[in-house]
C-alpha positions as CSV (number, residue, x, y, z in Angstrom):
1,M,120.8,41.1,-154.8
2,Q,120.7,39.1,-151.5
3,T,120.0,35.9,-153.5
4,I,123.0,36.4,-155.7
5,K,125.3,37.0,-152.7
6,A,124.0,33.9,-151.0
7,F,124.4,31.8,-154.1
8,L,128.0,33.1,-154.6
9,G,128.8,32.4,-150.9
10,I,127.5,28.9,-151.1
11,A,129.4,28.3,-154.4
12,A,132.6,29.5,-152.7
13,I,132.1,27.2,-149.8
14,V,131.4,24.2,-152.1
15,A,134.5,25.1,-154.1
16,V,136.7,25.1,-151.0
17,I,135.3,21.8,-149.8
18,F,135.8,20.2,-153.3
19,A,139.4,21.4,-153.3
20,A,140.0,20.2,-149.8
21,V,138.6,16.7,-150.7
22,R,141.2,16.5,-153.5
23,I,144.2,18.0,-151.7
24,V,144.0,16.9,-148.0
25,P,144.3,13.1,-148.6
26,V,147.5,13.7,-150.7
27,E,149.0,15.9,-147.9
28,V,148.0,13.3,-145.2
29,S,149.5,10.5,-147.2
30,N,152.8,12.4,-147.5
31,Y,152.8,13.2,-143.8
32,G,152.4,9.5,-143.0
33,F,155.0,8.5,-145.6
34,Q,157.4,11.0,-143.9
35,D,156.9,9.1,-140.6
36,D,157.4,5.8,-142.4
37,L,160.8,7.0,-143.8
38,R,161.9,7.9,-140.3
39,N,160.9,4.5,-139.0
40,I,162.7,2.7,-141.9
41,A,165.8,4.8,-141.3
42,M,165.8,3.9,-137.6
43,M,165.4,0.2,-138.4
44,G,168.2,0.4,-140.9
45,S,170.5,2.1,-138.4
46,S,169.8,-0.6,-135.8
47,N,170.1,-3.5,-138.2
48,L,173.7,-3.6,-139.5
49,H,172.9,-6.6,-141.8
50,Q,170.2,-4.7,-143.7
51,T,171.4,-3.8,-147.2
52,D,170.6,-0.6,-149.1
53,Q,168.4,-2.7,-151.5
54,E,166.4,-4.1,-148.6
55,T,165.9,-0.5,-147.3
56,L,164.9,0.6,-150.8
57,A,162.4,-2.2,-151.0
58,A,160.9,-1.2,-147.7
59,V,160.5,2.4,-148.8
60,L,158.8,1.3,-152.1
61,K,156.5,-1.0,-150.1
62,K,155.4,1.8,-147.8
63,A,154.9,4.1,-150.7
64,Q,152.7,1.5,-152.4
65,E,150.7,1.0,-149.2
66,R,150.0,4.8,-149.1
67,E,149.1,4.8,-152.8
68,I,152.2,6.9,-153.7
69,V,153.6,6.3,-157.2
70,L,157.3,6.0,-156.6
71,A,160.1,4.6,-158.8
72,P,163.4,3.3,-157.4
73,E,165.2,6.2,-159.0
74,Q,163.2,8.6,-156.9
75,V,164.5,7.2,-153.6
76,T,167.9,8.0,-152.0
77,V,169.4,5.6,-149.4
78,Q,172.7,6.6,-147.8
79,R,174.8,5.0,-145.1
80,I,176.1,7.8,-142.8
81,G,178.3,8.0,-139.7
82,T,181.4,6.1,-138.5
83,P,181.7,2.3,-138.4
84,G,180.8,2.2,-134.7
85,V,177.8,4.6,-135.0
86,L,176.1,3.8,-138.3
87,G,173.1,5.7,-139.5
88,V,170.8,5.5,-142.5
89,Y,169.4,8.5,-144.4
90,V,166.4,7.9,-146.6
91,A,164.7,10.4,-148.9
92,A,162.2,10.4,-151.7
93,D,161.3,12.9,-154.4
94,Y,157.9,12.7,-156.0
95,S,155.0,14.8,-157.4
96,V,151.3,14.3,-157.4
97,P,149.1,16.0,-160.0
98,I,145.9,17.6,-158.6
99,D,143.0,18.2,-160.9
100,L,140.3,20.5,-159.7
101,E,138.3,20.3,-162.9
102,V,138.8,24.1,-163.7
103,Y,142.4,24.2,-162.5
104,S,145.2,21.7,-162.4
105,F,148.5,21.8,-160.6
106,T,151.2,19.6,-159.2
107,L,152.2,19.1,-155.5
108,H,155.9,18.3,-155.1
109,F,157.1,16.4,-152.0
110,T,160.5,15.6,-150.7
111,P,160.0,13.6,-147.5
112,N,163.2,12.3,-145.8
113,S,164.3,10.6,-142.6
114,G,165.7,13.8,-141.3
115,N,168.8,12.3,-139.6
116,K,171.5,13.1,-142.1
């Protein structure tokens, strides 16, 4: 009986570690991408000559660097504020499928610049 409990305990620990290896990198990548969006929005706010297309290109480049599959339609770029105090709001909406061999699910992320 002790052997079975020990085996089940070890199997549970291995399963948790396996799941963490699949999930944690995706979460960390999203966290870094969220920070990238804030930086892009700040740069867009300070550079009045930067177009929405240039901001979109910067978002897609950062997503590619973080191995996030993102289409231009999944990104929102909005100019906000008054002409004297211009701001940029940037958001993305994407999902990442996670396959744990015995169970699959999708993580949905909506990172944004947070200054809307």
